[in-house]
C-alpha positions as CSV (number, residue, x, y, z in Angstrom):
1,M,313.4,162.2,268.7
2,S,316.5,164.5,268.6
3,G,318.1,165.3,265.2
4,R,321.0,162.9,265.6
5,A,318.3,160.3,266.2
6,E,316.5,160.9,263.1
7,K,320.1,160.9,261.3
8,F,320.3,157.5,262.9
9,L,317.1,156.0,261.7
10,G,316.9,157.7,258.5
11,R,320.2,155.7,257.2
12,A,318.5,153.0,258.6
13,Q,317.2,151.2,255.1
14,E,320.2,152.2,253.8
15,F,322.0,150.0,256.4
16,Y,319.6,147.4,256.5
17,R,318.2,146.8,252.8
18,G,319.2,143.6,251.3
19,K,320.6,142.5,254.4
20,R,320.5,138.8,255.9
21,I,319.3,139.1,260.2
22,L,318.5,136.6,261.9
23,V,315.9,136.7,264.8
24,P,316.0,134.6,267.3
25,G,312.6,134.7,269.2
26,G,311.2,136.8,266.2
27,A,307.5,135.3,266.9
28,G,307.3,137.0,270.4
29,F,306.1,140.6,271.5
30,I,309.1,142.7,271.4
31,G,310.7,140.3,268.2
32,S,307.7,140.5,266.3
33,Q,307.2,144.0,266.0
34,L,311.0,144.3,264.9
35,T,310.7,141.8,262.6
36,K,308.4,143.7,260.8
37,R,310.2,147.2,261.1
38,L,313.4,145.3,259.4
39,L,311.2,143.7,256.5
40,S,309.6,147.7,256.2
41,L,313.5,148.2,255.6
42,G,314.1,146.0,253.2
43,A,316.1,143.3,255.2
44,I,315.6,139.5,254.2
45,V,315.0,138.2,257.6
46,T,314.9,134.4,259.5
47,V,313.1,134.3,262.7
48,V,313.7,130.8,264.7
49,D,310.6,130.8,267.5
50,P,309.8,127.1,268.7
51,L,306.6,129.0,269.8
52,E,307.0,127.6,273.0
53,K,303.7,127.5,275.9
54,F,305.7,129.5,278.5
55,C,307.2,132.3,275.7
56,G,305.5,134.8,274.2
57,G,305.7,133.9,270.5
58,H,302.1,133.9,268.8
59,I,302.1,133.2,265.0
60,F,299.3,135.6,264.7
61,N,302.1,138.2,265.4
62,L,303.2,137.5,262.4
63,H,300.0,136.0,260.9
64,S,300.2,139.0,257.6
65,H,304.2,138.5,257.0
66,L,304.5,135.1,256.7
67,K,305.1,134.9,253.1
68,D,307.9,137.6,253.7
69,I,310.3,135.8,255.7
70,Q,311.4,132.4,256.6
71,L,309.9,130.9,260.1
72,V,311.9,128.1,261.7
73,R,310.3,126.6,264.6
74,K,313.2,125.6,266.5
75,K,314.5,126.2,269.1
76,I,317.6,128.5,268.2
77,E,320.6,126.1,270.1
78,T,318.9,122.9,267.8
79,Y,318.9,125.5,264.4
80,I,322.5,126.6,265.1
81,Q,324.0,123.7,265.4
82,E,322.1,122.8,262.0
83,S,323.0,126.1,260.4
84,N,326.0,128.0,258.6
85,L,325.3,132.0,259.9
86,Q,328.4,133.1,257.8
87,E,326.7,135.4,255.4
88,V,324.1,136.7,258.4
89,S,325.1,140.1,258.7
90,Y,323.1,140.9,262.0
91,I,321.2,138.5,264.7
92,F,319.0,140.3,267.1
93,N,318.6,138.0,269.6
94,C,315.0,138.4,271.4
95,V,314.2,135.5,272.9
96,G,313.3,135.7,276.4
97,L,311.2,134.2,279.2
98,S,309.4,136.7,281.1
99,D,307.9,135.5,284.0
100,H,310.3,136.1,287.1
101,H,307.8,133.5,289.3
102,L,308.3,130.7,287.4
103,G,312.3,130.8,287.1
104,F,312.3,130.0,290.7
105,L,310.3,127.3,290.1
106,R,311.7,126.0,286.9
107,P,315.3,127.6,287.2
108,D,316.0,125.2,284.4
109,L,313.6,126.2,282.3
110,D,314.5,130.2,282.7
111,Y,318.3,128.9,282.8
112,R,318.1,126.9,279.0
113,I,315.6,130.2,277.1
114,N,317.6,133.4,279.1
115,C,321.0,132.3,279.0
116,Y,322.2,128.9,277.6
117,S,320.8,129.2,273.9
118,G,322.3,132.6,273.8
119,V,325.7,131.3,275.4
120,K,325.3,128.9,272.5
121,L,324.7,131.6,269.8
122,L,327.8,133.6,270.9
123,Q,330.0,130.2,270.8
124,K,328.6,129.8,267.5
125,L,329.9,133.1,266.3
126,A,333.6,132.5,267.8
127,K,333.6,129.6,266.7
128,D,332.8,129.8,262.7
129,Q,334.2,132.9,263.0
130,V,330.3,134.7,261.8
131,P,331.1,138.0,261.4
132,A,327.9,139.3,262.4
133,K,326.9,142.1,265.1
134,I,324.4,140.3,267.7
135,V,322.3,142.6,269.8
136,S,320.9,141.1,272.6
137,I,318.0,142.3,275.5
138,G,318.8,142.2,279.3
139,S,316.3,143.3,281.6
140,R,316.5,146.2,284.7
141,S,315.7,143.9,287.5
142,Q,319.4,143.3,287.2
143,Y,319.9,146.4,289.2
144,G,317.5,144.9,291.7
145,Q,316.4,146.6,294.3
146,A,317.4,150.5,293.8
147,E,316.8,154.2,294.1
148,S,315.9,156.4,292.0
149,K,317.1,157.2,288.1
150,I,320.5,154.7,287.8
151,N,322.6,154.7,284.8
152,E,325.3,151.9,283.7
153,S,327.5,151.6,286.5
154,A,325.1,151.1,288.8
155,P,325.8,147.5,290.9
156,L,323.6,144.7,289.4
157,K,322.0,143.5,292.3
158,P,319.5,140.4,290.8
159,L,317.2,139.3,293.0
160,D,315.2,136.2,290.9
161,V,316.3,133.6,288.9
162,Q,315.3,135.6,285.4
163,A,317.6,138.5,286.2
164,V,320.3,136.5,287.5
165,H,320.5,134.6,283.7
166,K,320.4,137.9,282.1
167,T,323.5,138.8,284.2
168,A,325.4,136.5,283.4
169,L,324.4,136.2,279.9
170,E,325.5,140.3,279.2
171,Q,328.9,138.5,281.4
172,Y,329.0,136.3,278.4
173,H,328.8,138.8,275.8
174,N,331.7,140.5,277.1
175,I,334.0,137.5,277.2
176,Y,332.7,136.9,273.9
177,G,333.6,139.9,273.0
178,S,337.0,140.8,274.4
179,S,338.5,137.4,273.9
180,F,337.3,136.4,270.4
181,G,335.7,139.6,269.2
182,V,332.4,138.9,268.9
183,D,330.7,142.4,267.8
184,F,327.4,143.3,270.4
185,V,325.7,145.4,272.0
186,F,323.4,144.5,275.2
187,L,320.3,146.7,275.7
188,R,319.2,146.7,279.7
189,L,315.3,147.2,279.2
190,T,312.6,148.8,280.8
191,N,309.3,147.5,281.2
192,T,307.9,147.3,277.6
193,Y,304.5,147.5,276.8
194,G,302.3,147.1,273.6
195,P,300.8,145.4,270.9
196,G,301.6,141.0,270.2
197,Q,302.2,141.0,274.4
198,R,301.6,137.7,275.2
199,M,297.9,137.8,277.0
200,R,297.4,133.9,278.3
201,G,299.2,132.4,281.6
202,N,300.6,134.1,284.4
203,G,304.0,136.5,284.5
204,I,303.2,138.8,281.6
205,G,304.1,142.1,283.4
206,F,302.7,145.2,285.1
207,V,301.6,146.7,282.3
208,G,300.1,143.2,280.6
209,E,298.2,142.4,283.7
210,I,296.1,145.6,284.2
211,I,295.5,145.5,280.6
212,R,294.1,142.2,280.4
213,N,292.6,142.4,283.3
214,S,290.2,146.1,282.2
215,I,289.4,144.7,278.6
216,G,288.3,141.7,280.4
217,E,286.4,143.5,282.6
218,K,287.9,141.9,285.8
219,E,289.4,144.0,289.2
220,V,292.6,145.2,288.3
221,I,295.0,145.1,292.0
222,I,297.3,147.3,292.6
223,Y,300.1,146.7,295.4
224,G,301.4,149.1,297.6
225,G,299.3,152.2,296.0
226,L,299.0,154.7,293.4
227,D,301.8,157.0,294.3
228,R,304.6,153.9,293.1
229,V,306.8,154.6,289.8
230,K,307.2,152.8,286.9
231,D,309.5,153.2,284.3
232,L,307.3,152.5,281.1
233,I,308.3,151.9,277.5
234,Y,306.0,151.5,274.2
235,V,306.7,148.5,272.0
236,E,308.1,150.9,269.4
237,D,310.0,153.1,270.5
238,V,312.1,149.6,271.6
239,V,312.2,148.7,268.2
240,D,313.4,152.0,267.5
241,A,316.3,150.9,270.0
242,L,316.7,148.2,268.6
243,I,317.6,149.8,265.0
244,C,320.0,152.2,266.7
245,A,322.0,149.9,268.2
246,G,322.3,147.4,265.3
247,M,323.8,150.4,263.7
248,I,326.3,151.6,266.3
249,E,329.6,151.4,265.2
250,E,332.0,148.5,266.5
251,N,334.3,149.1,269.0
252,S,332.3,151.5,270.7
253,T,330.4,151.0,274.4
254,R,328.8,147.9,274.0
255,I,326.1,147.8,277.1
256,F,322.9,150.8,277.3
257,N,320.4,151.0,279.4
258,V,317.2,151.5,277.1
259,G,314.5,153.6,279.6
260,G,311.1,154.7,278.7
261,R,308.9,157.2,280.4
262,A,309.2,157.0,284.5
263,C,305.1,156.9,284.8
264,R,302.8,157.1,288.7
265,V,300.5,153.8,288.5
266,G,298.1,156.2,289.0
267,E,298.7,158.1,285.7
268,L,298.5,154.9,284.2
269,I,295.0,153.8,286.1
270,E,294.4,157.7,284.5
271,C,294.8,157.0,281.3
272,L,293.4,153.7,280.9
273,K,289.9,154.9,282.2
274,K,289.7,157.4,279.3
275,E,289.4,154.0,277.2
276,I,287.7,151.7,279.8
277,P,285.8,154.1,281.8
278,S,284.5,150.5,283.7
279,I,287.9,149.8,284.9
280,R,287.8,148.5,288.6
281,V,290.5,149.1,291.1
282,R,291.8,147.7,294.6
283,I,294.7,148.9,296.6
284,Q,296.5,146.1,298.5
285,E,299.9,145.2,300.1
286,F,302.6,143.3,298.9
287,P,301.8,140.0,299.2
288,P,305.7,139.0,300.8
289,Q,306.7,136.8,297.9
290,I,306.2,139.3,295.6
291,K,307.6,142.1,297.7
292,K,311.0,140.2,298.4
293,V,311.8,140.6,294.5
294,D,310.1,144.2,293.8
295,T,312.6,146.4,292.4
296,G,311.1,149.7,293.7
297,D,310.4,152.6,292.2
298,V,313.5,152.4,289.5
299,V,313.9,154.6,286.3
300,L,316.6,154.1,283.4
301,D,318.8,156.8,282.7
302,S,319.7,156.4,279.2
303,R,322.0,159.2,278.4
304,A,324.6,157.2,277.7
305,F,322.6,155.1,274.7
306,S,321.0,158.7,273.8
307,R,324.7,160.1,273.4
308,A,325.6,156.7,271.3
309,T,322.6,156.8,268.8
310,G,320.1,159.9,269.9
311,W,317.4,157.7,270.6
312,H,314.8,158.8,273.0
313,T,311.3,157.6,273.2
314,R,308.6,159.1,271.1
315,T,305.6,157.8,272.4
316,T,303.7,159.0,275.8
317,I,302.2,156.9,277.8
318,K,298.6,158.1,276.3
319,E,299.4,157.6,273.2
320,G,301.2,154.1,274.2
321,I,297.6,153.2,275.9
322,T,295.3,154.1,273.7
323,S,296.9,151.8,271.0
324,T,297.5,149.0,272.7
325,I,294.1,148.5,273.8
326,K,292.8,149.4,270.4
327,Y,294.9,146.6,269.0
328,Y,293.6,144.2,271.9
329,R,289.9,145.2,271.4
330,S,290.0,144.3,267.9
331,C,292.5,141.1,268.1
332,K,290.9,140.1,271.0
333,R,290.5,136.3,270.4
334,Y,293.9,135.6,269.2
335,Y,295.4,136.8,272.4
336,W,292.5,135.3,275.4
């Protein structure tokens, strides 16, 4: 990581120590890893997570830290109606429904989780003039089908329901920022993988499905071939980005790409084979319904965020896969 990033992260403890921080979705994949990092920095953390069936919230993600946090098992929109947030310094909104296909079947559910809950949070900050800074998570899928490496100026062309709602939420941030002075940073995040990701059900993501099937000794289906490129980021690198985003000065750039490492699918499979030699892979053509929403070999250009904070990914694909497989081998009974 660059010297500037080390400077940012080196200041993190004095920046967050003793601060009251709200993490909606804090029992989920990214939210739980962020919560643990914030605790290590001395923050006072409240996690709001209803542990809904279709989302990634899992009590085991926080099992060794439950005594250190306030855990509220409510929907975020319910919680904020009942709560005074004046003493909260930072809000890291990690609420999300990641199943793209479920979004088509249940657009109402996707809207409530991926957009409405975030809008109600922004409305609360504006109405009550809460001085907290909010950092929220969007998705690379907001760009739709694109080629090569894209920066923040690329047009947003969402292909699915989830991407539509994430794009709408981003625009709400812009409106509440410009009209009501809400201090925010919105990160368009690429494919995240690592310990704590949901492994049950459908819609768990490209890498998640490959890892689940590999550990479960099931055949791994790859659509489109091994030369396809995926933009992958390890969850701890995402946590670094969120920590850095919270420290960005007010009135600076507010919307950033957070990309990972461009990786051929074949390279990913080779990393998995070193951990699970018995892995079985079959290449198939894209089913029409999946091809329609596939975003292609899109890699996010993170240079704007790097210039603002010095942040760069630190974890190689090999390191990330090794760590992820090790975690699920030891904790499989909680996630399968």
